[in-house]
Phi, psi and omega in degrees: 000124183276320181206163180277137177295125185296323178295320179293320181294318178297321179296313179298315183300318181293317179295318181296326179283317184277337186055034184200123183291317183297314180297318180296318180297319179296318181292327179273354180060044176226166178286160180293326179293322177294321178297313180300322180293322178294319178296316180299319180295320179295316179295323178294318179297321183275340183070026182222147171278128183254325185231134176247124179261141177213178180297331181276355180133209178237154175217156180269145171283176177300320178294324177295318177297321178297317180292325177298317179297324176297315180299318180295317178297318179299317180294320179294318178296319179296317179296321180294316180295315180297322178295320178295319180294316183292337181242029183299329183265358180289143178290324179251118180272138175235162178259174182220169178128192181231129173273113180246104189224140178231155180193180180275159197297329185284349181247337190293304181286322188276329186240312185291311183302314177298330181286324184263351179301321177301327177297317181292320181292325182272346182229088185302338182277352180276133177254164181230132170234107184244130185232136175251120182216172173283163187301314182296331177286323180297323179300315181290324179294322178291317181295323182276357177083011180282337172227157178259338181228140176233124177260116187226170176258013170207148180298137177279124182276083180232135178301135179065024179253132178267133176237114182245127178288126184241004178164187178222146178246129182264115182255148183215142175281125186228170178209166169288141186297343179250014182285128179228017184279190181288174181281076177256129181249130183268132181225168175293305181199185184297337183271359183290119183256348185297315180301317180300320181294318181291317181295327178297321178294327180270003180058042178244157178244149177280120178264319181213142180236151174227138187249125185234030168074295184222181186296328179288331172294322178296317179298315179296323179297318178295317181296331179266013174061044179267345180157195180265158177206149173267118187226140175300135184300324185293343181272345186235016184296338179255007180269100186289336182272354180256125184231157177293147173282126183282140354284140184292126176223147183238163178226121178276127179245121178291152178240130183240144171256120183247135175201159183285141175288134181226159179284337179214136179246143179287166177299322180296319178301313180300321180296317181296312181298316180296323182290329185261002184299326177237080187288319181206000000 
């Protein structure tokens, strides 16, 4: 096989994005049977299963995820080239594409968005898709091609994935200065390990937990005197009613930027990586 059939590739790309055959067929303006035949032909050409259908929906195989990343890279490169051609005579050149990035709640609004906003302001054709999720969710989103960058506090162990340390977050156990209630600890969810690590340093045990979804929920919980919480220092530096639990101890959490290794990166990719290299 010399090259991939563009119609077959477009069919796969649409299904992979929509995770739904009927919706993909409607967008491509073809019948569902024609769409299925194109996918089947592509899988036959590659000798690999790309899509698995089940009662719960469809999912991509590892080979399917690899092909999806290729399709996304191809689309981004095409958009970049078309933008250069259309603005060839402009004195000021801008880039194009979509920044698709996910991360944990304490860094996305406070640190990541301010860093990448200049890219959006200087390049009107660039779009942004920003997602806040837990670490285990970010790994799956990166693998499935729903995001191109994942900001995490540990390297994602994914084949062909680059993990670059871009900073550190200083966490501290805090309380409302007038809190006199029981030892209730506020967390994101049952899987949150940061609080346990800080309490271990303070030689304290968790007696009761309350879950408030994300870091901003934790801040609100402390302000409303619901309990103690481990919160990044940079988010509460102006909160006069929130104080460290004595004796004050902190925990440094590394921050990593994760993305797939590619043979060629778009201009937009380089801009994002350069902007986030020194996050905090």
